[in-house]
C-alpha positions as CSV (number, residue, x, y, z in Angstrom):
1,M,64.6,-17.6,28.5
2,K,67.5,-15.5,27.3
3,I,66.3,-15.8,23.7
4,L,62.8,-14.6,24.7
5,N,64.3,-11.6,26.5
6,L,66.5,-10.8,23.5
7,W,63.5,-11.1,21.2
8,Q,61.5,-8.7,23.4
9,T,64.3,-6.2,23.5
10,I,64.6,-6.3,19.7
11,K,60.8,-5.9,19.3
12,K,60.8,-2.9,21.6
13,T,63.7,-1.3,19.7
14,D,61.9,-1.8,16.4
15,M,58.6,-0.4,17.8
16,F,60.3,2.8,19.0
17,G,62.3,3.1,15.8
18,D,59.0,2.9,13.8
19,M,57.4,5.3,16.2
20,A,60.3,7.8,15.7
21,G,60.0,7.3,12.0
22,M,56.3,8.0,12.1
23,M,56.7,11.1,14.2
24,G,59.3,12.4,11.6
25,K,56.8,11.7,8.8
26,L,54.1,13.5,10.7
27,K,56.3,16.5,11.1
28,E,57.1,16.5,7.4
29,A,53.4,16.3,6.6
30,Q,52.7,19.2,8.9
31,Q,55.4,21.3,7.3
32,K,54.1,20.5,3.8
33,V,50.6,21.5,4.9
34,E,51.9,24.8,6.2
35,E,53.9,25.4,3.0
36,T,50.8,24.7,1.0
37,K,48.7,27.1,3.0
38,E,51.3,29.8,2.4
39,R,51.4,29.0,-1.3
40,L,47.6,29.2,-1.5
41,N,47.8,32.8,-0.4
42,H,49.2,33.5,-3.8
43,V,46.6,31.5,-5.8
44,F,43.9,33.9,-7.0
45,I,40.4,33.0,-8.1
46,D,38.5,35.6,-10.3
47,E,34.8,35.3,-10.5
48,K,32.3,37.4,-12.4
49,S,28.5,37.7,-11.9
50,T,26.2,36.3,-14.5
51,N,25.7,39.8,-16.0
52,N,29.5,40.6,-15.8
53,K,28.8,43.7,-13.7
54,I,30.6,42.4,-10.6
55,Q,34.0,40.9,-10.4
56,V,35.6,39.5,-7.3
57,T,39.1,38.2,-6.7
58,I,39.9,35.9,-3.7
59,T,42.8,33.7,-2.7
60,A,42.5,29.9,-2.4
61,N,42.6,30.5,1.3
62,R,39.3,32.4,0.9
63,E,40.6,35.9,1.5
64,I,38.8,38.6,-0.5
65,K,41.3,40.7,-2.5
66,T,39.2,42.9,-4.8
67,I,35.6,43.6,-5.6
68,K,34.8,45.6,-8.7
69,I,31.2,46.8,-9.2
70,D,29.8,48.3,-12.4
71,E,28.4,51.8,-11.7
72,S,25.0,50.8,-13.2
73,L,24.4,48.6,-10.1
74,L,24.8,51.4,-7.7
75,N,21.3,52.7,-8.3
76,D,19.6,49.4,-7.3
77,A,20.7,48.1,-3.9
78,E,18.7,44.9,-4.0
79,E,20.1,43.9,-7.4
80,L,23.6,44.8,-6.2
81,E,23.2,42.7,-3.1
82,D,21.9,39.7,-5.0
83,Y,24.7,39.7,-7.6
84,L,27.3,40.3,-5.0
85,I,26.2,37.4,-2.8
86,M,26.0,35.0,-5.8
87,T,29.4,36.0,-7.1
88,L,31.1,35.9,-3.7
89,N,29.5,32.5,-2.9
90,S,30.6,31.1,-6.2
91,A,34.2,32.4,-5.7
92,I,34.3,31.1,-2.1
93,K,33.2,27.6,-3.3
94,K,35.8,27.4,-6.0
95,A,38.5,28.6,-3.5
96,G,37.4,26.1,-1.0
97,D,37.5,23.2,-3.5
98,I,41.1,24.2,-4.5
99,N,42.1,24.6,-0.9
100,E,40.7,21.2,0.1
101,Q,42.3,19.4,-2.8
102,E,45.8,21.0,-2.3
103,L,45.8,20.5,1.5
104,A,44.8,16.8,1.1
105,V,47.6,16.2,-1.4
106,A,50.1,17.9,0.9
107,A,48.9,15.9,4.0
108,K,48.8,12.6,2.2
109,S,52.3,12.9,0.7
110,G,53.8,13.2,4.1
111,M,51.7,10.8,6.2
112,P,53.2,7.6,7.4
113,T,51.6,4.4,6.2
114,I,49.5,2.9,9.0
115,P,47.6,-0.2,8.0
116,G,43.9,0.3,8.2
117,M,44.2,4.1,8.7
118,D,44.3,5.4,5.2
119,M,42.1,8.5,5.7
120,F,42.7,9.9,2.1
121,N,41.2,7.2,0.0
């Protein structure tokens, strides 16, 4: 009976030790994700329209920084809108892809290994 109680005590200690270790790794992962988000504010994506008359710059966190428009487009609102929408959508997609990749790497590097719970494969 004493051996069983001793075994249960050891088992509980290991479980909470592992739990504390996992919590520490989760905090590390969270910190890495926050650091990555901050770093992505300084990663810039430049995108040009197919006719090179519009150029946009956005961060990997999808914040628009600049929009440059060739003066020749100012006379045709419809053409300007079309090229602006296409260029912005293309830049936002590229930024989103970079953002997603970088945050997944940051999160995976700090996640504890839990059997059967590998969300990043």
